[in-house]
Every structure is written in C-alpha cells, then in structure tokens.
BAPAMI-364901 format. One record per residue: residue number from 1; residue in three letters; z negated, x, y negated of N, C-alpha, C in turn. Coordinates in pm, whole numbers. Atoms other than C-alpha are relative to their C-alpha. Layout:
BAPAMI-364901
+-----+---------+--------+--------+--------+--------+--------+--------+--------+--------+--------+
| num | residuo |     nw |     nu |     nv |    caw |    cau |    cav |     cw |     cu |     cv |
+-----+---------+--------+--------+--------+--------+--------+--------+--------+--------+--------+
| NUM |     ALA |      Z |      X |      Y |      Z |      X |      Y |      Z |      X |      Y |
...
+-----+---------+--------+--------+--------+--------+--------+--------+--------+--------+--------+
END
This chain:
BAPAMI-364901
+-----+---------+--------+--------+--------+--------+--------+--------+--------+--------+--------+
| num | residuo |     nw |     nu |     nv |    caw |    cau |    cav |     cw |     cu |     cv |
+-----+---------+--------+--------+--------+--------+--------+--------+--------+--------+--------+
|   1 |     MET |     56 |   -129 |     36 |   3960 |  -1401 |    737 |    -35 |      6 |   -148 |
|   2 |     VAL |     28 |      2 |    144 |   3980 |  -1452 |    361 |   -127 |    -77 |    -28 |
|   3 |     PHE |    119 |     82 |     18 |   3713 |  -1722 |    384 |   -127 |     79 |     34 |
|   4 |     LYS |    115 |    -79 |    -39 |   3474 |  -1485 |    565 |    -31 |    106 |   -106 |
|   5 |     ASP |     22 |    -99 |    105 |   3524 |  -1216 |    297 |    -63 |    -66 |   -122 |
|   6 |     TYR |     54 |     73 |    114 |   3455 |  -1476 |     28 |   -148 |    -31 |     23 |
|   7 |     THR |    139 |     32 |    -32 |   3132 |  -1579 |    202 |    -86 |    125 |     -8 |
|   8 |     PHE |     74 |   -126 |      6 |   3024 |  -1217 |    238 |    -29 |     37 |   -145 |
|   9 |     PHE |     20 |    -35 |    141 |   3076 |  -1153 |   -135 |    -94 |    -98 |    -68 |
|  10 |     SER |     93 |     98 |     56 |   2890 |  -1473 |   -219 |   -144 |     41 |     30 |
|  11 |     TYR |    134 |    -44 |    -37 |   2590 |  -1343 |    -29 |    -40 |    127 |    -76 |
|  12 |     VAL |     28 |   -122 |     75 |   2616 |  -1005 |   -199 |    -38 |    -34 |   -144 |
|  13 |     PHE |     30 |     38 |    138 |   2625 |  -1163 |   -545 |   -133 |    -75 |     -9 |
|  14 |     LEU |    127 |     71 |     -3 |   2335 |  -1392 |   -455 |   -115 |    100 |     14 |
|  15 |     ALA |    104 |   -101 |    -20 |   2132 |  -1094 |   -334 |    -23 |     81 |   -129 |
|  16 |     ILE |     11 |    -75 |    126 |   2205 |   -902 |   -656 |    -72 |    -84 |   -104 |
|  17 |     ALA |     64 |     90 |     97 |   2104 |  -1202 |   -867 |   -150 |    -12 |     29 |
|  18 |     ILE |    142 |     11 |    -36 |   1776 |  -1236 |   -677 |    -74 |    128 |    -36 |
|  19 |     ILE |     63 |   -128 |     33 |   1699 |   -867 |   -718 |    -19 |     14 |   -150 |
|  20 |     LEU |     10 |    -10 |    145 |   1771 |   -877 |  -1090 |   -105 |    -94 |    -56 |
|  21 |     LEU |     99 |     96 |     49 |   1564 |  -1189 |  -1147 |   -141 |     39 |     41 |
|  22 |     THR |    131 |    -45 |    -45 |   1276 |  -1052 |   -942 |    -48 |    116 |    -85 |
|  23 |     GLY |     35 |   -113 |     84 |   1281 |   -729 |  -1138 |    -38 |    -42 |   -140 |
|  24 |     HIS |     30 |     48 |    134 |   1279 |   -920 |  -1464 |   -133 |    -73 |     -4 |
|  25 |     ALA |    127 |     74 |     -3 |    981 |  -1130 |  -1355 |   -118 |     96 |    -13 |
|  26 |     ASN |    108 |    -97 |     13 |    765 |   -818 |  -1324 |      2 |     58 |   -140 |
|  27 |     GLY |      7 |    -50 |    136 |    662 |   -744 |  -1679 |     65 |    -92 |    -98 |
|  28 |     ALA |    -63 |    104 |     82 |    871 |  -1032 |  -1812 |     45 |     50 |   -137 |
|  29 |     GLY |    -54 |    -52 |    125 |   1026 |   -812 |  -2079 |   -102 |     75 |    -84 |
|  30 |     LEU |    100 |    -69 |     80 |    697 |   -674 |  -2212 |     17 |    151 |      6 |
|  31 |     CYS |    -13 |   -145 |    -18 |    781 |   -330 |  -2080 |    138 |     53 |    -37 |
|  32 |     ASP |   -138 |    -42 |     27 |   1145 |   -322 |  -2192 |      9 |    122 |    -92 |
|  33 |     ASN |     -6 |   -111 |     96 |   1075 |    -82 |  -2483 |   -122 |     90 |      9 |
|  34 |     SER |    122 |    -78 |    -18 |    762 |     79 |  -2345 |     32 |    150 |      3 |
|  35 |     PRO |    -20 |   -145 |     -7 |    723 |    455 |  -2389 |    -12 |     56 |    142 |
|  36 |     ASN |      9 |    -40 |   -140 |    641 |    475 |  -2017 |      7 |   -127 |     85 |
|  37 |     LYS |    -21 |    127 |    -71 |    790 |    188 |  -1819 |    -75 |     -8 |    131 |
|  38 |     GLU |     68 |      2 |   -129 |    640 |    287 |  -1485 |   -149 |    -36 |    -18 |
|  39 |     VAL |    140 |     30 |     28 |    286 |    286 |  -1625 |    -14 |   -142 |    -53 |
|  40 |     CYS |      3 |    135 |     57 |    360 |    -31 |  -1820 |     10 |   -105 |    111 |
|  41 |     TYR |    -15 |     97 |   -109 |    480 |   -216 |  -1511 |   -124 |     -5 |     88 |
|  42 |     SER |    121 |     -1 |    -83 |    169 |   -106 |  -1320 |   -114 |    -76 |    -66 |
|  43 |     ILE |    104 |     73 |     74 |    -47 |   -262 |  -1592 |     38 |   -147 |    -16 |
|  44 |     VAL |    -43 |    136 |     33 |    156 |   -569 |  -1684 |     19 |    -84 |    124 |
|  45 |     TYR |    -28 |     67 |   -127 |    263 |   -662 |  -1331 |     78 |   -127 |    -27 |
|  46 |     THR |    -75 |    126 |     21 |    359 |  -1033 |  -1361 |    -45 |    -72 |   -127 |
|  47 |     ARG |     47 |     65 |    122 |    187 |  -1105 |  -1691 |    118 |    -19 |    -97 |
|  48 |     THR |   -104 |     26 |     99 |    405 |  -1259 |  -1960 |    -58 |    -10 |   -141 |
|  49 |     ASN |     67 |     13 |    128 |    149 |  -1291 |  -2239 |    -46 |    139 |    -47 |
|  50 |     PRO |     40 |   -134 |     48 |    107 |   -974 |  -2452 |   -151 |     17 |    -10 |
|  51 |     HIS |    147 |     -9 |     11 |   -261 |  -1052 |  -2516 |    -61 |     32 |    136 |
|  52 |     ASP |     52 |    -23 |   -135 |   -332 |  -1069 |  -2143 |     34 |    140 |     49 |
|  53 |     ALA |    -41 |   -135 |    -42 |   -139 |   -746 |  -2089 |    -86 |    106 |    -66 |
|  54 |     VAL |     86 |    -97 |     69 |   -346 |   -561 |  -2351 |   -140 |     -2 |     61 |
|  55 |     VAL |    131 |     12 |    -64 |   -668 |   -694 |  -2197 |      2 |     76 |    133 |
|  56 |     ALA |    -11 |    -70 |   -128 |   -550 |   -568 |  -1857 |      8 |    151 |    -21 |
|  57 |     ALA |    -13 |   -143 |     29 |   -455 |   -231 |  -2009 |   -136 |     60 |    -35 |
|  58 |     CYS |    132 |    -50 |     40 |   -800 |   -192 |  -2164 |    -94 |     10 |    120 |
|  59 |     HIS |     87 |     -3 |   -118 |   -982 |   -282 |  -1845 |     40 |    112 |     96 |
|  60 |     LYS |    -47 |   -105 |    -90 |   -766 |    -48 |  -1640 |    -31 |    138 |    -59 |
|  61 |     LEU |     30 |   -127 |     65 |   -814 |    230 |  -1895 |   -148 |     36 |     16 |
|  62 |     VAL |    143 |    -25 |    -18 |  -1193 |    194 |  -1878 |    -28 |     41 |    144 |
|  63 |     SER |     22 |    -27 |   -141 |  -1188 |    188 |  -1499 |     48 |    140 |     39 |
|  64 |     GLU |    -56 |   -129 |    -40 |   -962 |    490 |  -1459 |    -63 |    116 |    -76 |
|  65 |     THR |     72 |   -105 |     72 |  -1148 |    685 |  -1727 |   -132 |     30 |     69 |
|  66 |     LYS |    124 |    -22 |    -75 |  -1470 |    635 |  -1530 |     26 |     85 |    124 |
|  67 |     VAL |    -37 |    -80 |   -117 |  -1295 |    775 |  -1223 |     26 |    145 |    -43 |
|  68 |     ALA |    -30 |   -135 |     50 |  -1165 |   1073 |  -1424 |   -128 |     72 |    -42 |
|  69 |     ARG |    128 |    -60 |     40 |  -1516 |   1131 |  -1562 |    -73 |     53 |    123 |
|  70 |     LYS |     65 |    -46 |   -124 |  -1652 |   1154 |  -1205 |     68 |    127 |     53 |
|  71 |     VAL |    -73 |   -119 |    -43 |  -1379 |   1402 |  -1116 |    -39 |    119 |    -88 |
|  72 |     ALA |     39 |   -108 |     92 |  -1466 |   1606 |  -1427 |   -142 |     48 |     31 |
|  73 |     GLN |    138 |    -37 |    -30 |  -1835 |   1599 |  -1336 |    -12 |     83 |    128 |
|  74 |     SER |      3 |    -78 |   -124 |  -1750 |   1750 |   -997 |     56 |    142 |    -19 |
|  75 |     GLN |    -54 |   -133 |     29 |  -1589 |   2054 |  -1163 |   -113 |     96 |    -36 |
|  76 |     PRO |    101 |    -96 |     45 |  -1777 |   2376 |  -1231 |    -33 |    -22 |   -148 |
|  77 |     THR |     46 |     24 |    136 |  -1981 |   2346 |  -1549 |     65 |     99 |    -97 |
|  78 |     SER |    -56 |    -82 |    107 |  -1810 |   2472 |  -1862 |     -5 |    -82 |   -128 |
|  79 |     THR |     -4 |     69 |    129 |  -1799 |   2390 |  -2230 |    117 |    -97 |     -4 |
|  80 |     GLU |   -120 |     85 |      4 |  -1448 |   2249 |  -2184 |    -20 |   -127 |     82 |
|  81 |     ILE |     25 |    119 |    -84 |  -1552 |   2015 |  -1901 |   -102 |    -90 |    -69 |
|  82 |     TYR |    100 |     78 |     71 |  -1858 |   1905 |  -2097 |     67 |    -79 |   -113 |
|  83 |     ASP |    -70 |     68 |    110 |  -1633 |   1825 |  -2395 |     91 |   -111 |     53 |
|  84 |     CYS |    -86 |    104 |    -59 |  -1390 |   1634 |  -2171 |    -81 |   -122 |     39 |
|  85 |     ILE |     86 |    112 |    -40 |  -1671 |   1422 |  -2031 |    -43 |    -78 |   -123 |
|  86 |     SER |     37 |     68 |    125 |  -1788 |   1347 |  -2385 |    118 |    -78 |    -57 |
|  87 |     ASN |   -120 |     68 |     49 |  -1432 |   1261 |  -2486 |     33 |   -123 |     85 |
|  88 |     PHE |    -23 |    116 |    -87 |  -1397 |   1032 |  -2184 |    -95 |   -113 |    -37 |
|  89 |     ASP |     95 |    103 |     42 |  -1714 |    851 |  -2288 |     44 |    -65 |   -131 |
|  90 |     GLY |    -50 |     55 |    127 |  -1571 |    812 |  -2638 |    120 |    -90 |     21 |
|  91 |     SER |   -118 |     82 |    -29 |  -1245 |    678 |  -2496 |    -38 |   -133 |     62 |
|  92 |     ILE |     48 |    126 |    -56 |  -1432 |    419 |  -2294 |    -49 |    -90 |   -113 |
|  93 |     GLY |     46 |     77 |    116 |  -1601 |    311 |  -2617 |    116 |    -55 |    -82 |
|  94 |     PHE |   -117 |     47 |     75 |  -1264 |    290 |  -2792 |     73 |   -113 |     72 |
|  95 |     ALA |    -66 |    106 |    -77 |  -1113 |     82 |  -2511 |    -80 |   -131 |     -9 |
|  96 |     LYS |     84 |    120 |     14 |  -1409 |   -158 |  -2528 |     10 |    -57 |   -141 |
|  97 |     ALA |    -18 |     46 |    137 |  -1372 |   -176 |  -2906 |    136 |    -69 |    -16 |
|  98 |     ALA |   -133 |     64 |      4 |  -1003 |   -259 |  -2855 |     -9 |   -141 |     58 |
|  99 |     LEU |     20 |    134 |    -58 |  -1108 |   -550 |  -2633 |    -69 |    -93 |   -100 |
| 100 |     LYS |     71 |     81 |     99 |  -1350 |   -672 |  -2900 |     94 |    -39 |   -113 |
| 101 |     SER |    -97 |     30 |    106 |  -1075 |   -649 |  -3161 |     95 |   -112 |     42 |
| 102 |     LEU |    -87 |    107 |    -50 |   -853 |   -864 |  -2943 |    -73 |   -133 |     -4 |
| 103 |     ASP |     80 |    123 |      3 |  -1132 |  -1120 |  -2908 |    -16 |    -52 |   -143 |
| 104 |     ASP |     16 |     38 |    140 |  -1168 |  -1116 |  -3287 |    134 |    -32 |    -67 |
| 105 |     GLY |   -132 |     31 |     54 |   -793 |  -1176 |  -3330 |     59 |    109 |    -88 |
| 106 |     GLN |    -49 |   -114 |     78 |   -719 |   -828 |  -3465 |     78 |     97 |     89 |
| 107 |     PRO |    -76 |    -86 |    -91 |   -442 |   -684 |  -3247 |     34 |    137 |    -57 |
| 108 |     LEU |    -31 |   -132 |     57 |   -360 |   -404 |  -3492 |   -120 |     94 |     10 |
| 109 |     SER |    119 |    -83 |    -20 |   -718 |   -282 |  -3471 |     -9 |     46 |    145 |
| 110 |     SER |      2 |    -41 |   -140 |   -692 |   -283 |  -3093 |     99 |    114 |     22 |
| 111 |     ASN |    -98 |   -108 |     -7 |   -381 |    -68 |  -3130 |    -61 |    131 |    -49 |
| 112 |     ALA |     61 |   -121 |     56 |   -572 |    179 |  -3348 |   -106 |     58 |     93 |
| 113 |     TYR |    102 |    -48 |    -93 |   -860 |    199 |  -3101 |     63 |     67 |    122 |
| 114 |     LEU |    -66 |    -59 |   -117 |   -622 |    270 |  -2813 |     66 |    133 |    -36 |
| 115 |     ILE |    -54 |   -128 |     46 |   -453 |    543 |  -3017 |   -113 |    103 |    -10 |
| 116 |     ALA |    115 |    -90 |      7 |   -798 |    692 |  -3078 |    -43 |     45 |    140 |
| 117 |     ALA |     33 |    -37 |   -138 |   -869 |    683 |  -2703 |     98 |    108 |     49 |
| 118 |     ARG |   -101 |    -99 |    -40 |   -542 |    869 |  -2643 |    -30 |    136 |    -63 |
| 119 |     ALA |     31 |   -126 |     68 |   -644 |   1131 |  -2900 |   -115 |     73 |     70 |
| 120 |     ASN |    111 |    -63 |    -72 |   -967 |   1192 |  -2707 |     46 |     69 |    128 |
| 121 |     TYR |    -52 |    -63 |   -121 |   -775 |   1260 |  -2388 |     75 |    128 |    -35 |
| 122 |     LYS |    -73 |   -120 |     44 |   -555 |   1505 |  -2578 |    -98 |    111 |    -38 |
| 123 |     LEU |    101 |   -100 |     36 |   -868 |   1676 |  -2713 |    -51 |     73 |    122 |
| 124 |     CYS |     43 |    -64 |   -126 |   -973 |   1743 |  -2355 |     99 |    110 |     37 |
| 125 |     ASP |   -103 |   -100 |    -33 |   -643 |   1919 |  -2287 |     -2 |    116 |    -99 |
| 126 |     GLU |     -3 |   -104 |    104 |   -655 |   2107 |  -2617 |   -118 |     96 |     12 |
| 127 |     GLY |    115 |    -88 |    -19 |  -1003 |   2240 |  -2541 |     29 |    109 |    102 |
| 128 |     PHE |    -37 |   -101 |   -100 |   -869 |   2412 |  -2232 |    108 |     93 |    -55 |
| 129 |     GLN |   -106 |    -83 |     57 |   -557 |   2533 |  -2414 |    -58 |    104 |    -96 |
| 130 |     ASN |     59 |    -90 |    101 |   -764 |   2681 |  -2696 |    -85 |    110 |     63 |
| 131 |     SER |     83 |   -101 |    -66 |   -990 |   2864 |  -2451 |     82 |     92 |     91 |
| 132 |     GLY |    -85 |    -79 |    -88 |   -695 |   2999 |  -2253 |    -22 |    -27 |    146 |
| 133 |     LYS |     28 |     35 |   -140 |   -819 |   2832 |  -1936 |     95 |   -110 |     46 |
| 134 |     THR |    -80 |    107 |    -60 |   -626 |   2606 |  -1700 |    -87 |   -124 |     14 |
| 135 |     ASN |     72 |    126 |    -10 |   -733 |   2243 |  -1717 |      7 |    -50 |    144 |
| 136 |     PRO |     -3 |     45 |   -139 |   -836 |   2143 |  -1363 |     18 |   -151 |     14 |
| 137 |     ILE |    -16 |    146 |     -5 |   -812 |   1774 |  -1455 |    118 |    -44 |    -87 |
| 138 |     ALA |   -115 |     28 |     86 |   -482 |   1790 |  -1644 |     79 |   -124 |     43 |
| 139 |     LYS |    -73 |    118 |    -47 |   -316 |   1529 |  -1422 |    -72 |   -128 |    -42 |
| 140 |     SER |     78 |    117 |     41 |   -598 |   1286 |  -1498 |     17 |    -28 |   -148 |
| 141 |     THR |    -10 |     23 |    145 |   -582 |   1339 |  -1872 |    141 |    -44 |    -38 |
| 142 |     LYS |   -138 |     43 |     28 |   -202 |   1304 |  -1872 |     18 |   -148 |     34 |
| 143 |     HIS |    -11 |    140 |    -42 |   -224 |    976 |  -1681 |    -75 |    -91 |    -98 |
| 144 |     LEU |     77 |     80 |     94 |   -494 |    846 |  -1915 |     69 |     -7 |   -136 |
| 145 |     GLN |    -77 |      2 |    125 |   -288 |    946 |  -2219 |    116 |   -100 |     10 |
| 146 |     ASP |   -111 |     94 |    -20 |      8 |    755 |  -2077 |    -48 |   -144 |     -2 |
| 147 |     MET |     54 |    135 |     -3 |   -207 |    449 |  -2012 |    -41 |    -47 |   -140 |
| 148 |     ALA |     42 |     36 |    136 |   -356 |    454 |  -2363 |    122 |    -23 |    -89 |
| 149 |     THR |   -123 |     17 |     77 |     -7 |    494 |  -2511 |     63 |   -136 |     29 |
| 150 |     VAL |    -56 |    129 |    -39 |    119 |    192 |  -2316 |    -87 |   -114 |    -53 |
| 151 |     GLY |     88 |    103 |     54 |   -188 |    -11 |  -2413 |     20 |    -20 |   -149 |
| 152 |     ALA |    -24 |      8 |    145 |   -131 |     72 |  -2780 |    134 |    -67 |    -27 |
| 153 |     TYR |   -132 |     65 |     14 |    235 |    -26 |  -2743 |    -11 |   -150 |     24 |
| 154 |     LEU |     15 |    142 |    -31 |    142 |   -357 |  -2581 |    -75 |    -73 |   -111 |
| 155 |     ALA |     75 |     63 |    108 |   -104 |   -425 |  -2863 |     91 |    -33 |   -118 |
| 156 |     THR |    -92 |     30 |    110 |    186 |   -410 |  -3110 |     83 |   -126 |     29 |
| 157 |     LEU |    -75 |    121 |    -38 |    352 |   -696 |  -2918 |    -86 |   -124 |    -16 |
| 158 |     ASN |     96 |    109 |      4 |     40 |   -911 |  -2949 |    -19 |    -45 |   -145 |
| 159 |     LYS |      7 |     45 |    141 |     98 |  -1095 |  -3277 |    -44 |   -143 |     -9 |
+-----+---------+--------+--------+--------+--------+--------+--------+--------+--------+--------+
END
C-alpha cells in the first residue's frame, strides 16, 4: 500500500512539473513583469526573442486597430467618433513607425511610438468624456490601450 501511495505522489509531482514548465514556455519570461500579463501572453505566445515579440505586438496592434476603426465607422456620425477614427489612423501610423524603428535598430524609439499610439486611444476616450457622452467603443479603446502598453513594455526588453 505504501508503494502505491508513493507512485501516486510521483505522478502528481510529475504532472505539476509539466504544468509549470508548459506555463513557463508560453512567453518564456517576457511577460513576467508586464503591466497586463493576459494581453502580453496573447501577443508573445511562445516567442522568446523580445524583438520578435515587439514585431508581433505592432502587427497585432495595427490589425486590431483596423477592426476597431470599422466598428467606429459603423457608429452614428459624431465629432467624437470622427476624432476616434482619426486617432486610430494616427495609431496605425505610430505602430508602423515602431516597426521601422525596430528595423533600424532603435528599440527605444519603437517604445516611444507605441506610447504615442496609446495616447491616441486615450484621446478617443477623453473626447467622449469631455462631451459628456458615453463612448460606444470604450471596450475597443481599452483593449487597444492595453495592447499598446504591452508593446511599449516589450520594446524596453529589446536591447
């Protein structure tokens, strides 16, 4: 009976070790100090190279900003929505500039561009706040802000 208990605990410890190692493989430590680990893991996935993670973050930010822009365009016309769409276009430009900075070996510039993209998403929210209206795309802008924040964080790891 003691032998069977020992075997059972061996399997339990092996299972725990596998779970821990599998969890560590996703993000390979790049997301350990991220301001939003869930978003970071969704971007980094199994990447271990910070440069590759920032490139992925920029591409995902451009893609999801285009989706958010389409959602904004489907809203009733207003000055606030128009400004959000303009800010989204600016953020796409900043994300692309961040990619160029990475290609040019300037990771700190890519960080600055991603911070600027985040500021544009915040401007969208602030436009609605200042007008006293409810932002119908607030979830989108929050998600995009989180993604830009994570991208900027990852850029600081790329040295």
